[in-house]
Each structure stands twice: as structure tokens, then as C-alpha cells.
C-alpha positions in Angstrom: 9.8 21.9 14.2 12.7 22.5 16.7 15.9 20.6 16.0 16.4 18.1 18.9 18.9 15.7 17.4 21.7 16.1 14.9 21.9 14.2 11.6 24.7 12.0 13.1 22.4 11.0 16.0 19.6 10.2 13.5 22.0 7.9 11.6 23.2 6.3 14.8 19.6 5.6 15.9 18.9 3.9 12.6 22.1 1.8 12.9 21.0 0.6 16.3 18.1 -1.2 14.8 20.5 -3.4 12.8 22.1 -4.7 16.0 21.2 -8.2 17.4 18.7 -8.1 20.2 20.2 -8.3 23.7 18.7 -9.0 27.1 20.4 -6.2 29.1 19.5 -2.9 30.7 22.0 -1.1 28.6 20.4 -2.4 25.4 17.0 -1.4 26.5 18.2 2.1 27.3 19.8 2.5 23.9 16.7 1.1 22.3 14.5 3.7 24.1 16.7 6.5 22.9 16.8 5.1 19.3 13.0 5.0 19.2 12.8 8.5 20.5 15.2 9.8 17.8 13.3 7.8 15.1 10.0 9.4 16.3 11.6 12.9 16.2 12.9 12.3 12.7 9.6 10.8 11.5 7.6 13.8 12.9 10.0 16.2 11.1 8.5 14.9 7.8 5.0 16.1 8.7 5.1 19.7 7.2 6.9 18.5 4.0 4.3 15.7 3.8 1.4 18.2 4.0 3.0 20.3 1.3 3.3 17.2 -0.9 -0.2 16.1 -0.2 -1.6 19.6 -1.2 0.3 19.5 -4.5 -0.9 16.0 -5.2 -4.4 16.9 -4.3 -4.5 20.1 -6.4 -3.1 18.3 -9.5 -5.2 15.2 -9.1 -8.5 17.1 -8.7 -8.0 18.7 -12.1 -8.1 15.3 -13.7 -10.1 13.0 -11.4 -12.4 14.6 -8.7 -13.4 11.2 -7.4 -9.8 10.2 -6.7 -8.9 9.5 -3.1 -5.8 11.0 -1.5 -4.2 9.4 1.6 -1.0 10.0 3.6 0.9 8.2 6.3 4.0 8.4 8.5 5.9 5.1 8.1 5.4 2.5 10.8 8.4 1.7 13.0 8.5 -2.0 12.0 8.4 -1.0 8.4 11.3 1.4 8.9 13.4 -1.2 10.7 12.5 -3.9 8.1 13.6 -1.6 5.3 16.9 -0.7 7.1 17.7 -4.4 7.4 16.6 -5.3 3.9 18.6 -2.6 2.1 21.6 -2.5 4.5 23.7 -3.9 1.7 23.1 -0.6 -0.2 24.1 1.4 2.9 20.6 2.6 3.6 20.4 5.1 6.5 17.5 6.3 8.6 18.4 9.9 7.6 18.4 9.2 3.9 15.3 7.0 3.8 13.0 8.5 1.1 9.6 7.2 2.1 9.2 8.0 5.8 6.5 10.4 4.8 4.3 9.2 2.0 1.1 10.2 0.2 -0.9 8.4 -2.4 -3.6 9.1 -5.0 -6.0 6.3 -5.9 -7.2 7.1 -9.4 -10.0 5.8 -11.5 -8.0 4.9 -14.6 -4.4 4.6 -15.9 -5.1 7.3 -18.5 -5.9 9.8 -15.8 -3.0 8.5 -13.7 -0.6 9.4 -16.7 -2.1 12.9 -16.9 -1.5 13.5 -13.2 2.0 12.1 -13.4 2.8 14.4 -16.3 1.7 17.4 -14.4 3.6 16.3 -11.2 6.8 15.8 -13.1 7.2 19.5 -13.9 7.3 20.5 -10.2 10.8 21.6 -9.2 10.9 19.4 -6.1 10.9 16.2 -8.2 13.8 17.3 -10.5 17.3 16.2 -9.4 20.6 16.7 -11.2 20.3 13.1 -12.3 16.7 13.6 -13.5 13.4 12.4 -12.0 13.6 9.8 -9.2 10.7 7.8 -10.6 9.8 4.1 -10.6 7.1 3.1 -13.1 5.9 -0.3 -11.9 3.0 -0.2 -14.2 5.1 -0.3 -17.4 7.4 -2.8 -15.6 5.7 -4.5 -12.7 7.7 -5.7 -9.7 8.5 -9.4 -9.6 5.7 -10.0 -7.1 3.2 -8.3 -9.5 3.0 -4.9 -7.7 1.9 -2.1 -10.1 1.9 1.6 -9.5 4.1 4.6 -10.0 6.4 6.0 -7.3 8.1 9.4 -7.5 10.4 11.0 -4.9 10.2 14.8 -4.3 11.9 17.3 -2.0 9.5 19.4 0.1 10.0 21.9 2.8 13.0 24.3 2.9 16.3 24.7 4.7 16.9 22.3 7.5 13.3 21.2 7.2 13.6 19.9 3.7 12.6 16.3 3.5 12.2 13.7 0.8 8.6 12.5 0.4 7.4 9.6 -1.7 4.3 10.2 -3.8 2.5 7.1 -5.1 0.0 6.9 -7.9 -2.3 3.8 -8.2 -5.4 3.0 -10.1 -8.3 1.6 -8.0 -7.7 -1.9 -9.3 -4.0 -1.7 -8.5 -5.0 -0.5 -5.0 -7.3 -3.4 -4.5 -4.4 -5.8 -5.4 -1.8 -4.1 -3.2 -4.0 -3.8 -0.1 -5.2 -7.4 -0.4 -1.6 -8.6 -0.4 -1.2 -6.6 2.8 -4.2 -8.3 4.3 -2.5 -11.7 3.8 0.7 -10.3 5.2 -1.1 -8.9 8.3 -3.7 -11.6 9.0 -1.9 -14.6 7.7 1.6 -13.9 9.1 3.1 -13.7 5.6 5.9 -11.3 4.4 5.0 -11.2 0.8 6.0 -7.5 0.5 9.5 -8.6 1.5 9.5 -11.5 -1.0 9.2 -14.0 1.8 6.4 -16.3 3.0 4.4 -19.0 1.3 5.4 -19.4 -2.4 1.8 -20.4 -3.3 0.5 -17.0 -2.1 3.3 -15.2 -3.9 2.4 -17.0 -7.1 -1.3 -16.3 -6.6 -0.7 -12.6 -6.4 1.6 -12.6 -9.4 -1.0 -14.3 -11.5 -3.8 -12.1 -10.2 -1.8 -8.9 -11.0 -1.5 -10.2 -14.6 -5.2 -10.8 -14.8 -6.0 -7.4 -13.3 -3.8 -5.8 -15.9 -6.0 -7.5 -18.6 -9.1 -6.1 -16.9 -7.7 -2.6 -16.8 -7.1 -2.8 -20.6 -10.9 -2.9 -21.0 -12.5 0.6 -21.3 -14.5 1.5 -18.2 -14.3 -2.1 -16.9 -15.4 -1.3 -13.4 -18.6 0.4 -14.7 -19.7 -2.8 -16.5 -22.1 -5.2 -14.8 -20.7 -8.6 -13.8 -21.9 -10.4 -17.0 -20.4 -7.8 -19.3 -17.2 -7.8 -17.2 -16.9 -11.6 -17.6 -17.5 -11.6 -21.3 -15.1 -8.8 -22.2 -12.5 -10.1 -19.8 -12.6 -13.7 -21.2 -12.5 -12.3 -24.7 -9.2 -10.5 -23.9 -7.7 -13.5 -22.1 -7.9 -15.8 -25.1 -6.0 -13.4 -27.3 -2.6 -14.9 -26.4 -1.2 -18.1 -24.9 0.5 -16.2 -22.0 -2.8 -14.7 -20.9 -4.5 -18.1 -21.0 -1.7 -19.8 -19.0 -1.8 -17.1 -16.4 -5.6 -17.3 -16.2 -5.5 -21.1 -15.6 -2.7 -20.6 -13.0 -4.8 -17.9 -11.2 -7.9 -20.2 -11.2 -5.7 -23.0 -9.7 -4.4 -20.9 -6.8 -7.9 -19.4 -6.1 -9.1 -23.0 -5.6 -6.0 -24.4 -4.0 -5.6 -21.7 -1.4 -9.4 -21.4 -0.8 -8.9 -17.6 -1.4 -12.6 -16.5 -1.3 -13.3 -18.4 1.9 -10.1 -17.2 3.6 -10.6 -13.5 2.7 -14.3 -13.7 3.8 -13.1 -15.2 7.1 -10.6 -12.4 7.7 -13.2 -9.7 7.0 -15.8 -11.3 9.3 -13.3 -11.9 12.1 -12.3 -8.2 12.6 -14.1 -6.5 15.5 -14.0 -2.7 15.0 -14.3 -1.3 18.5 -14.5 2.4 17.6 -17.9 3.3 16.2 -18.1 4.6 12.6 -14.3 4.8 12.3 -14.3 3.0 9.0 -16.2 5.9 7.3 -14.4 8.7 9.1 -12.9 11.6 7.2 -10.9 14.0 9.4 -8.7 17.0 9.0 -5.8 15.4 10.8 -4.8 11.8 11.6 -6.4 8.5 12.7 -4.2 6.3 15.0 -5.2 2.7 14.3 -4.3 -0.1 16.8 -4.9 -3.7 15.9 -4.6 -6.7 18.3 -4.2 -9.8 16.1 -4.6 -12.0 19.1 -8.2 -10.9 19.6 -8.7 -9.5 16.0 -9.8 -6.2 17.5 -9.3 -2.8 15.9 -9.5 0.5 17.8 -8.8 4.0 16.6 -8.3 7.5 17.9 -8.8 10.8 16.0 -6.3 13.6 16.2 -6.8 17.0 14.6 -4.0 18.7 12.7 -3.3 20.9 15.6 -2.8 17.8 17.8 -0.1 16.2 15.7 2.5 16.1 18.4 0.1 14.4 20.7 -0.7 11.9 17.9 3.0 11.1 17.4 3.6 10.8 21.1 0.8 8.2 21.4 2.0 6.5 18.2 5.4 6.1 19.7 4.0 4.9 23.0 2.1 2.2 21.2 5.1 1.2 19.1 7.3 0.8 22.1 4.6 -1.2 23.8 4.1 -3.4 20.7 7.8 -3.7 19.8 8.1 -7.3 21.2 4.9 -8.6 19.8 4.3 -8.9 16.0 0.6 -9.5 16.7 0.1 -5.9 17.8 0.1 -3.3 15.1 -0.1 0.5 15.1 -0.5 2.9 12.2 -1.0 6.7 11.8 -3.0 7.5 8.7 -5.2 10.1 7.0 -7.3 10.4 3.9 -9.8 12.5 1.9 -11.5 9.4 0.4 -15.3 9.5 0.2 -15.4 6.2 1.9 -13.1 7.3 4.7 -10.2 5.4 6.3 -11.6 2.0 5.2 -11.6 2.9 1.5 -8.0 4.3 1.6 -6.6 1.6 4.0 -8.9 -1.5 3.7 -6.0 -3.7 4.7 -6.3 -2.7 8.4 -10.0 -3.7 8.3 -9.3 -7.0 6.3 -11.8 -5.6 3.7 -11.1 -7.2 0.4 -14.6 -6.6 -1.0 -13.6 -4.9 -4.3 -10.7 -7.3 -4.7 -13.0 -10.3 -4.3 -15.5 -8.9 -6.9 -12.7 -9.1 -9.4 -11.6 -12.6 -8.2 -15.1 -13.8 -8.9 -14.9 -12.6 -12.5 -11.8 -14.8 -12.9 -13.1 -17.9 -11.1 -16.8 -17.9 -12.2 -17.1 -20.1 -15.3 -18.1 -23.5 -14.1 -21.8 -22.7 -14.3 -21.8 -20.7 -17.5 -20.3 -22.1 -20.7 -18.5 -19.6 -22.9 -20.3 -18.5 -26.0 -19.7 -20.4 -29.3 -17.7 -17.4 -30.6 -15.5 -17.4 -27.5 -14.8 -21.1 -27.7 -13.9 -20.7 -31.4 -11.5 -17.8 -30.5 -10.0 -19.9 -27.7 -9.3 -22.9 -30.0 -7.9 -20.6 -32.7 -5.5 -19.0 -30.1 -4.3 -22.3 -28.7 -4.1 -24.4 -31.9 -3.6 -21.8 -34.5 
């Protein structure tokens, strides 16, 4: 990629987004330039991102052939939000480490750990200070997020860029994308630790319950009845699990979670035919109008990347003053296509809701005598 802007201009463009909004022609001209520079800098991550995706895909396929690999170039609102949120740490556009990101969605934590072990020997992940790795499975974020993030250097010379590689299990992916559905369709900002405290507490409790489910061997392969029995047997093993379980059930009922998620899913009108199942060698540009709850998409081949970025930037400029308009540039190898890798854009929480029903479904089926005995013993000693 030809060098159009210096590093100083990239930093200056990022700093612009920290300024208060003004109603002036000068401000609009500066904003136009800043968005152009941001787009240039984002596009410069594409080749390193492809390199990272290939490495991730090659290693992942050795351990889990059914894993889904996805990649994206970070959305302008997300870039600006991160610049503002981490300004106290002197975050700069030029040093942001996740403008290009790829992800593997893996069937189990055991396979995830094997993939991580193989990734960590790659030279690009090794810095003088060691690996830049965040293990949010061993130590979840305060909001309940679980997954592993590792930062690598890809490309060479002036084209070297830092790329974030994420590893998640399927259940962790269901949780993360469902939180994003609430952020997107309910106007929350839970990923930024803002918004309705009840929703934040709900997702924290659900993360704890999902971790219990993941401790059960081949949990997703069990039928609903077996899932419920094995899960409840694990819940009653300690008081913390029991309290979290009851909190989760309370928020499921109080927030009308099942009804709300079903309403989100039913409300989305997908204008582009068959886009949800699409797998393409290139990118899909998704556009969502939250006023009308309509989703449209355009497909760009790998050779059409510059055109994709140009259209991506055009939409972002158009949408800049309206939070109800969303654009995203994504790609995936998932068997279920874009919808499997990015269900948040389709408000599809189907898999998430299957697990929620395991938690909340007990009014019509009393626990077995053995389970009740175990529960009493755990609580009362």
C-alpha cells in the first residue's frame, strides 16, 4: 500500500476525534480530512491482517476443523470511542493495536488452549517484554467477558502493523455477541461499562453460569434434559454458584430477556437475499438502519478491497451524526456464514437463548430427590 500520510498526520487525525464538536465549516473540513486519514491507516492493516488470519487458520485447523475464523477492520465509532476512553493512557490512533482483528471461534477450551500454545511460539507475538496476552478466561473482565486476546506484529518494514487475535469458545461467543445485540438494539453501552446496571448484572451472572456449563464435558452435544440435569448438579456444588444462579434467574425474569431477544430477532428485516449464509473470499459491507430495523449488505472480493474501504468510509461519513445508522466491514470462513460469525448484526441470539432456557427452565420440572439432597447439603452443611 502506498504511503499517503506520515505517522504524525495519523496521530493528528486521531487527536482530532478528541475535540469537542463545533458547528463551523473549518471543523467540518478538518473532520473530513481526519476521516480520510483514519481510513487510509485502517486500510494499511489489511495485508498484515490477512497474514494473521492465515496463521490463525492454519494453526486452528490442526486442532479444530469445525472452528470458525472471522476478521474485521475496526469501525470508525469504535476507534473514536476507544481513543476517548483510553485517552488518559495516551492512546494514539497510530499505536492502537486492534484496528485489524481476527478471531477463532472454537468448540472447547481444551482445543483453545492447544491453539494458543501453538500461536505463542510465532515470532510476531514475542516482544522484549514477553507476550502481549490477556487471558480473560482465567480472569474474566468485570463485566463477565471471557476469551483470550493476543497482539502480534505482522507485515514487514513500513507495512508492519499490530493485529489483535482473539480466541473464544462457542459459548463465550454466544455471550459476547448477545451483549453486543443489547448494545446495538437497546441503545446500551455495556462494552464500555455504561448503560442499565440491571443488564450489566444480568450478563455478569450469565457469564458465571456459562462457565459452569463449559466445565461439563461436551455440554453442547447433550440433549436439553441432560444439559439441565448435569448443569444443576454442578450449580449446587458451592454457595457462590447457587447465588449466581438465583441472580441470573431473577434478571432473566425481571428484564423479560427471552421476550426481548425474540423481539429483536423478529424485528430485523434483512434486505439482501441469502446474505446471512454467505461465505466469500473477501469482505461483506453490512449497513444497519436502526430507525427502520433494516439490514443491507454488499459483497466485495479480495481484489476489490480499495472499493470496499471507499464505500465503508462513505457510509461512515454519512452515518457520523446518527447513532442509529451502523456500518461494518467483516469476513468469515464460518460454515454458517456471516450470521454465524457476527450474529449481533442480525440480532440472532438463538444459541444464547438455548442456554438461557437451561438456566430458567425449572418451574415445571422438580429436581430429582438426589439433586434436592445435594442442594440442602451444600446450603446447610
